[in-house]
MOPAC internal coordinates of N, CA, C and O (Angstrom, degrees):
PM7 1SCF
backbone

  N    0.0000 0     0.00 0     0.00 0    0    0    0
  C    1.4761 1     0.00 0     0.00 0    1    0    0
  C    1.5099 1   107.89 1     0.00 0    2    1    0
  O    1.2310 1   120.34 1   -48.14 1    3    2    1
  N    1.2890 1   116.96 1   131.86 1    3    2    1
  C    1.4523 1   122.36 1   174.78 1    5    3    2
  C    1.5369 1   110.48 1   -69.33 1    6    5    3
  O    1.2310 1   120.25 1   -33.17 1    7    6    5
  N    1.3043 1   117.13 1   146.83 1    7    6    5
  C    1.4057 1   122.89 1   177.25 1    9    7    6
  C    1.5225 1   109.12 1  -113.06 1   10    9    7
  O    1.2310 1   121.04 1   -26.70 1   11   10    9
  N    1.3228 1   115.61 1   153.30 1   11   10    9
  C    1.4652 1   121.35 1   176.15 1   13   11   10
  C    1.5074 1   108.22 1   -78.62 1   14   13   11
  O    1.2310 1   120.33 1   -28.74 1   15   14   13
  N    1.3510 1   116.98 1   151.26 1   15   14   13
  C    1.4563 1   119.12 1   173.99 1   17   15   14
  C    1.5009 1   110.15 1   -64.36 1   18   17   15
  O    1.2310 1   120.61 1   -29.93 1   19   18   17
  N    1.3224 1   116.44 1   150.07 1   19   18   17
  C    1.4835 1   121.03 1  -174.44 1   21   19   18
  C    1.5319 1   110.79 1   -66.37 1   22   21   19
  O    1.2310 1   119.32 1   161.81 1   23   22   21
  N    1.3139 1   118.91 1   -18.19 1   23   22   21
  C    1.4480 1   120.76 1  -178.97 1   25   23   22
  C    1.5351 1   111.64 1   -65.74 1   26   25   23
  O    1.2310 1   120.39 1   162.47 1   27   26   25
  N    1.3735 1   116.87 1   -17.53 1   27   26   25
  C    1.4564 1   122.45 1   179.77 1   29   27   26
  C    1.5248 1   111.58 1   -99.28 1   30   29   27
  O    1.2310 1   120.30 1  -168.41 1   31   30   29
  N    1.2984 1   117.03 1    11.59 1   31   30   29
  C    1.4735 1   122.86 1  -177.67 1   33   31   30
  C    1.4969 1   112.17 1   -54.62 1   34   33   31
  O    1.2310 1   120.27 1   126.10 1   35   34   33
  N    1.3661 1   117.10 1   -53.90 1   35   34   33
  C    1.4432 1   120.48 1  -176.00 1   37   35   34
  C    1.5221 1   111.98 1   -64.74 1   38   37   35
  O    1.2310 1   119.68 1   146.39 1   39   38   37
  N    1.3274 1   118.21 1   -33.61 1   39   38   37
  C    1.4695 1   121.80 1   178.54 1   41   39   38
  C    1.5170 1   110.28 1   -69.28 1   42   41   39
  O    1.2310 1   119.86 1   135.62 1   43   42   41
  N    1.2954 1   117.88 1   -44.38 1   43   42   41
  C    1.4711 1   122.14 1   178.96 1   45   43   42
  C    1.4969 1   110.06 1   -64.71 1   46   45   43
  O    1.2310 1   120.36 1   137.01 1   47   46   45
  N    1.3018 1   116.92 1   -42.99 1   47   46   45
  C    1.4702 1   121.14 1   176.28 1   49   47   46
  C    1.5472 1   110.77 1   -59.69 1   50   49   47
  O    1.2310 1   119.73 1   137.43 1   51   50   49
  N    1.3039 1   118.13 1   -42.57 1   51   50   49
  C    1.4641 1   121.03 1  -178.26 1   53   51   50
  C    1.5041 1   109.05 1   -69.40 1   54   53   51
  O    1.2310 1   118.45 1   138.98 1   55   54   53
  N    1.2706 1   120.56 1   -41.02 1   55   54   53
  C    1.4889 1   122.83 1   177.48 1   57   55   54
  C    1.5370 1   109.98 1   -58.87 1   58   57   55
  O    1.2310 1   120.98 1   132.44 1   59   58   57
  N    1.3831 1   115.72 1   -47.56 1   59   58   57
  C    1.4362 1   117.86 1  -176.98 1   61   59   58
  C    1.5081 1   112.09 1   -69.35 1   62   61   59
  O    1.2310 1   120.46 1   135.32 1   63   62   61
  N    1.3576 1   116.72 1   -44.68 1   63   62   61
  C    1.4439 1   122.89 1  -177.58 1   65   63   62
  C    1.5249 1   111.26 1   -61.83 1   66   65   63
  O    1.2310 1   120.54 1   128.31 1   67   66   65
  N    1.3194 1   116.57 1   -51.69 1   67   66   65
  C    1.4603 1   120.02 1  -178.76 1   69   67   66
  C    1.5248 1   111.35 1   -63.85 1   70   69   67
  O    1.2310 1   120.56 1   141.93 1   71   70   69
  N    1.3434 1   116.53 1   -38.07 1   71   70   69
  C    1.4820 1   119.51 1   177.47 1   73   71   70
  C    1.4598 1   114.29 1   -60.37 1   74   73   71
  O    1.2310 1   119.59 1   131.76 1   75   74   73
  N    1.3202 1   118.39 1   -48.24 1   75   74   73
  C    1.4374 1   123.20 1   178.83 1   77   75   74
  C    1.5272 1   111.62 1   -65.28 1   78   77   75
  O    1.2310 1   119.87 1   136.16 1   79   78   77
  N    1.3881 1   117.85 1   -43.84 1   79   78   77
  C    1.4284 1   119.01 1   179.92 1   81   79   78
  C    1.5308 1   112.78 1   -64.50 1   82   81   79
  O    1.2310 1   120.90 1   139.24 1   83   82   81
  N    1.3044 1   115.89 1   -40.76 1   83   82   81
  C    1.4451 1   119.30 1  -179.00 1   85   83   82
  C    1.5439 1   111.90 1   -71.36 1   86   85   83
  O    1.2310 1   120.30 1   147.36 1   87   86   85
  N    1.3795 1   117.02 1   -32.64 1   87   86   85
  C    1.4324 1   119.82 1   178.80 1   89   87   86
  C    1.5744 1   109.55 1   -66.25 1   90   89   87
  O    1.2310 1   120.79 1   136.42 1   91   90   89
  N    1.3006 1   116.10 1   -43.58 1   91   90   89
  C    1.4883 1   121.16 1   179.98 1   93   91   90
  C    1.5298 1   109.49 1   -67.16 1   94   93   91
  O    1.2310 1   119.63 1   132.78 1   95   94   93
  N    1.3018 1   118.31 1   -47.22 1   95   94   93
  C    1.4655 1   121.24 1  -178.81 1   97   95   94
  C    1.5077 1   111.58 1   -63.16 1   98   97   95
  O    1.2310 1   119.30 1   138.59 1   99   98   97
  N    1.3254 1   118.95 1   -41.41 1   99   98   97
  C    1.4432 1   122.51 1   178.13 1  101   99   98
  C    1.4887 1   111.30 1   -64.68 1  102  101   99
  O    1.2310 1   120.56 1   142.02 1  103  102  101
  N    1.3821 1   116.53 1   -37.98 1  103  102  101
  C    1.4207 1   120.41 1   178.14 1  105  103  102
  C    1.4962 1   114.40 1   -63.44 1  106  105  103
  O    1.2310 1   122.42 1   135.66 1  107  106  105
  N    1.3726 1   112.98 1   -44.34 1  107  106  105
  C    1.4877 1   118.95 1   177.73 1  109  107  106
  C    1.5073 1   111.49 1   -63.59 1  110  109  107
  O    1.2310 1   120.33 1   138.49 1  111  110  109
  N    1.3179 1   116.98 1   -41.51 1  111  110  109
  C    1.4628 1   119.79 1  -178.13 1  113  111  110
  C    1.5449 1   111.35 1   -73.93 1  114  113  111
  O    1.2310 1   120.42 1   158.36 1  115  114  113
  N    1.2861 1   116.79 1   -21.64 1  115  114  113
  C    1.4917 1   118.83 1   178.34 1  117  115  114
  C    1.5078 1   116.21 1   -90.90 1  118  117  115
  O    1.2310 1   120.70 1   175.33 1  119  118  117
  N    1.3232 1   116.26 1    -4.67 1  119  118  117
  C    1.5010 1   119.53 1  -177.11 1  121  119  118
  C    1.5489 1   113.98 1   -57.07 1  122  121  119
  O    1.2310 1   118.60 1   147.19 1  123  122  121
  N    1.2989 1   120.28 1   -32.81 1  123  122  121
  C    1.5173 1   118.88 1   177.32 1  125  123  122
  C    1.5359 1   111.09 1   -63.89 1  126  125  123
  O    1.2310 1   119.05 1   156.43 1  127  126  125
  N    1.3220 1   119.42 1   -23.57 1  127  126  125
  C    1.4370 1   120.48 1  -178.74 1  129  127  126
  C    1.5299 1   113.11 1   -85.08 1  130  129  127
  O    1.2310 1   119.99 1   176.69 1  131  130  129
  N    1.3411 1   117.63 1    -3.31 1  131  130  129
  C    1.4593 1   121.17 1   179.56 1  133  131  130
  C    1.5294 1   110.79 1   -61.79 1  134  133  131
  O    1.2310 1   119.81 1   136.28 1  135  134  133
  N    1.3432 1   117.97 1   -43.72 1  135  134  133
  C    1.4151 1   121.59 1   179.31 1  137  135  134
  C    1.5131 1   114.49 1   -60.36 1  138  137  135
  O    1.2310 1   120.53 1   145.30 1  139  138  137
  N    1.3483 1   116.58 1   -34.70 1  139  138  137
  C    1.4606 1   123.31 1  -179.72 1  141  139  138
  C    1.5537 1   110.33 1   -80.84 1  142  141  139
  O    1.2310 1   120.21 1   172.49 1  143  142  141
  N    1.2665 1   117.20 1    -7.51 1  143  142  141
  C    1.4675 1   120.12 1   177.09 1  145  143  142
  C    1.5421 1   112.84 1    81.14 1  146  145  143
  O    1.2310 1   120.85 1  -165.46 1  147  146  145
  N    1.3750 1   115.98 1    14.54 1  147  146  145
  C    1.4397 1   117.65 1   179.62 1  149  147  146
  C    1.5164 1   114.04 1  -116.84 1  150  149  147
  O    1.2310 1   121.57 1  -153.80 1  151  150  149
  N    1.3716 1   114.61 1    26.20 1  151  150  149
  C    1.4262 1   118.99 1  -178.73 1  153  151  150
  C    1.5008 1   114.88 1   -59.77 1  154  153  151
  O    1.2310 1   119.82 1   132.72 1  155  154  153
  N    1.3268 1   117.95 1   -47.28 1  155  154  153
  C    1.4492 1   123.65 1  -176.06 1  157  155  154
  C    1.5679 1   112.32 1   -61.16 1  158  157  155
  O    1.2310 1   120.01 1   137.21 1  159  158  157
  N    1.3159 1   117.58 1   -42.79 1  159  158  157
  C    1.4570 1   120.29 1   179.59 1  161  159  158
  C    1.5174 1   110.27 1   -70.09 1  162  161  159
  O    1.2310 1   118.89 1   139.55 1  163  162  161
  N    1.3222 1   119.73 1   -40.45 1  163  162  161
  C    1.4529 1   120.47 1   176.70 1  165  163  162
  C    1.4941 1   112.20 1   -66.54 1  166  165  163
  O    1.2310 1   120.74 1   139.05 1  167  166  165
  N    1.3558 1   116.19 1   -40.95 1  167  166  165
  C    1.4858 1   121.24 1  -179.96 1  169  167  166
  C    1.5081 1   108.33 1   -64.05 1  170  169  167
  O    1.2310 1   117.88 1   133.38 1  171  170  169
  N    1.3490 1   121.65 1   -46.62 1  171  170  169
  C    1.4149 1   122.99 1  -177.77 1  173  171  170
  C    1.5422 1   111.31 1   -63.98 1  174  173  171
  O    1.2310 1   119.71 1   138.11 1  175  174  173
  N    1.2582 1   118.15 1   -41.89 1  175  174  173
  C    1.4834 1   122.38 1  -179.73 1  177  175  174
  C    1.5677 1   108.58 1   -66.90 1  178  177  175
  O    1.2310 1   120.57 1   133.50 1  179  178  177
  N    1.3125 1   116.52 1   -46.50 1  179  178  177
  C    1.4861 1   121.14 1   179.29 1  181  179  178
  C    1.5283 1   111.08 1   -61.61 1  182  181  179
  O    1.2310 1   120.70 1   138.32 1  183  182  181
  N    1.3401 1   116.26 1   -41.68 1  183  182  181
  C    1.4408 1   122.79 1   179.99 1  185  183  182
  C    1.5462 1   109.87 1   -61.58 1  186  185  183
  O    1.2310 1   122.05 1   128.87 1  187  186  185
  N    1.3238 1   113.67 1   -51.13 1  187  186  185
  C    1.4905 1   119.78 1  -175.92 1  189  187  186
  C    1.5541 1   110.01 1   -60.07 1  190  189  187
  O    1.2310 1   121.48 1   129.35 1  191  190  189
  N    1.3342 1   114.77 1   -50.65 1  191  190  189
  C    1.4661 1   117.50 1  -176.86 1  193  191  190
  C    1.5490 1   110.08 1   -61.54 1  194  193  191
  O    1.2310 1   120.01 1   131.66 1  195  194  193
  N    1.3225 1   117.58 1   -48.34 1  195  194  193
  C    1.4703 1   119.13 1  -177.05 1  197  195  194
  C    1.4783 1   112.73 1   -68.39 1  198  197  195
  O    1.2310 1   119.09 1   146.99 1  199  198  197
  N    1.2915 1   119.34 1   -33.01 1  199  198  197
  C    1.4485 1   120.41 1  -179.71 1  201  199  198
  C    1.5596 1   111.97 1   -72.04 1  202  201  199
  O    1.2310 1   120.71 1   144.14 1  203  202  201
  N    1.3566 1   116.25 1   -35.86 1  203  202  201
  C    1.4449 1   119.06 1   174.49 1  205  203  202
  C    1.4942 1   111.94 1   -59.87 1  206  205  203
  O    1.2310 1   120.78 1   144.10 1  207  206  205
  N    1.3158 1   116.12 1   -35.90 1  207  206  205
  C    1.4742 1   119.76 1  -177.36 1  209  207  206
  C    1.5499 1   108.58 1   -82.90 1  210  209  207
  O    1.2310 1   119.49 1   136.95 1  211  210  209
  N    1.3336 1   118.57 1   -43.05 1  211  210  209
  C    1.4682 1   121.00 1  -171.48 1  213  211  210
  C    1.5628 1   113.68 1   -76.99 1  214  213  211
  O    1.2310 1   120.17 1   152.73 1  215  214  213
  N    1.3136 1   117.27 1   -27.27 1  215  214  213
  C    1.4340 1   117.23 1  -178.10 1  217  215  214
  C    1.5394 1   113.51 1   -58.01 1  218  217  215
  O    1.2310 1   119.86 1   127.17 1  219  218  217
  N    1.3365 1   117.87 1   -52.83 1  219  218  217
  C    1.4802 1   115.79 1   178.38 1  221  219  218
  C    1.5161 1   112.18 1   -65.56 1  222  221  219
  O    1.2310 1   118.35 1   148.41 1  223  222  221
  N    1.3391 1   120.75 1   -31.59 1  223  222  221
  C    1.4528 1   122.80 1   179.65 1  225  223  222
  C    1.5410 1   109.40 1   -63.80 1  226  225  223
  O    1.2310 1   120.45 1   131.44 1  227  226  225
  N    1.3114 1   116.75 1   -48.56 1  227  226  225
  C    1.4585 1   122.60 1   179.68 1  229  227  226
  C    1.5371 1   111.59 1   -62.63 1  230  229  227
  O    1.2310 1   121.16 1   134.00 1  231  230  229
  N    1.3233 1   115.38 1   -46.00 1  231  230  229
  C    1.4923 1   118.67 1  -177.59 1  233  231  230
  C    1.5454 1   110.18 1   -63.00 1  234  233  231
  O    1.2310 1   121.12 1   139.49 1  235  234  233
  N    1.3131 1   115.47 1   -40.51 1  235  234  233
  C    1.4279 1   117.51 1   178.71 1  237  235  234
  C    1.5225 1   114.37 1   -77.15 1  238  237  235
  O    1.2310 1   119.84 1   143.62 1  239  238  237
  N    1.3174 1   117.91 1   -36.38 1  239  238  237
  C    1.4427 1   122.39 1  -174.35 1  241  239  238
  C    1.5578 1   112.30 1   -78.31 1  242  241  239
  O    1.2310 1   120.47 1   146.16 1  243  242  241
  N    1.3443 1   116.70 1   -33.84 1  243  242  241
  C    1.4398 1   119.16 1  -173.79 1  245  243  242
  C    1.5321 1   116.70 1   -56.65 1  246  245  243
  O    1.2310 1   119.15 1   134.00 1  247  246  245
  N    1.3527 1   119.23 1   -46.00 1  247  246  245
  C    1.4654 1   118.95 1   175.43 1  249  247  246
  C    1.4995 1   114.20 1   -65.29 1  250  249  247
  O    1.2310 1   120.03 1   148.33 1  251  250  249
  N    1.3692 1   117.56 1   -31.67 1  251  250  249
  C    1.4215 1   120.40 1   179.06 1  253  251  250
  C    1.5354 1   110.51 1   -70.92 1  254  253  251
  O    1.2310 1   121.37 1   135.16 1  255  254  253
  N    1.3499 1   114.99 1   -44.84 1  255  254  253
  C    1.4859 1   119.76 1   176.80 1  257  255  254
  C    1.5001 1   109.01 1   -62.09 1  258  257  255
  O    1.2310 1   118.08 1   140.17 1  259  258  257
  N    1.3049 1   121.26 1   -39.83 1  259  258  257
  C    1.4687 1   122.90 1   178.77 1  261  259  258
  C    1.4748 1   111.47 1   -61.34 1  262  261  259
  O    1.2310 1   119.14 1   137.28 1  263  262  261
  N    1.3295 1   119.25 1   -42.72 1  263  262  261
  C    1.5116 1   122.31 1   177.18 1  265  263  262
  C    1.4881 1   110.82 1   -63.73 1  266  265  263
  O    1.2310 1   120.05 1   139.00 1  267  266  265
  N    1.3312 1   117.51 1   -41.00 1  267  266  265
  C    1.4467 1   120.77 1  -179.81 1  269  267  266
  C    1.4639 1   111.45 1   -62.80 1  270  269  267
  O    1.2310 1   121.42 1   132.76 1  271  270  269
  N    1.3638 1   114.88 1   -47.24 1  271  270  269
  C    1.5102 1   120.92 1   177.25 1  273  271  270
  C    1.4700 1   111.07 1   -58.42 1  274  273  271
  O    1.2310 1   119.86 1   135.99 1  275  274  273
  N    1.3434 1   117.87 1   -44.01 1  275  274  273
  C    1.4558 1   122.49 1  -178.47 1  277  275  274
  C    1.5510 1   108.00 1   -62.79 1  278  277  275
  O    1.2310 1   118.76 1   142.84 1  279  278  277
  N    1.3231 1   119.98 1   -37.16 1  279  278  277
  C    1.4318 1   124.00 1  -178.14 1  281  279  278
  C    1.4862 1   114.41 1   -69.52 1  282  281  279
  O    1.2310 1   120.52 1   148.50 1  283  282  281
  N    1.3447 1   116.61 1   -31.50 1  283  282  281
  C    1.4805 1   120.68 1  -175.47 1  285  283  282
  C    1.5317 1   112.62 1  -103.21 1  286  285  283
  O    1.2310 1   120.84 1  -172.34 1  287  286  285
  N    1.2746 1   116.00 1     7.66 1  287  286  285
  C    1.4818 1   117.49 1   176.44 1  289  287  286
  C    1.5550 1   108.99 1  -126.43 1  290  289  287
  O    1.2310 1   122.13 1   -15.07 1  291  290  289
  N    1.3099 1   113.53 1   164.93 1  291  290  289
  C    1.4808 1   116.76 1  -177.85 1  293  291  290
  C    1.4669 1   110.99 1   -83.06 1  294  293  291
  O    1.2310 1   120.10 1   180.00 1  295  294  293

């Protein structure tokens, strides 16, 4: 299996982290629609909207947060 160059590490991390977080959050927010039978459509819409917004936030914020954590820890 081919691997990505390490220079894309933070981008790949951001894609995976934001995708998992948005999937879980959209699932929790969509639970009330389970009874109505529209859980999947609400989950998919919520996931898509939140991921579009969160992906750039995570990719930009992760290196900054990492530097802050490095600065305040030993």
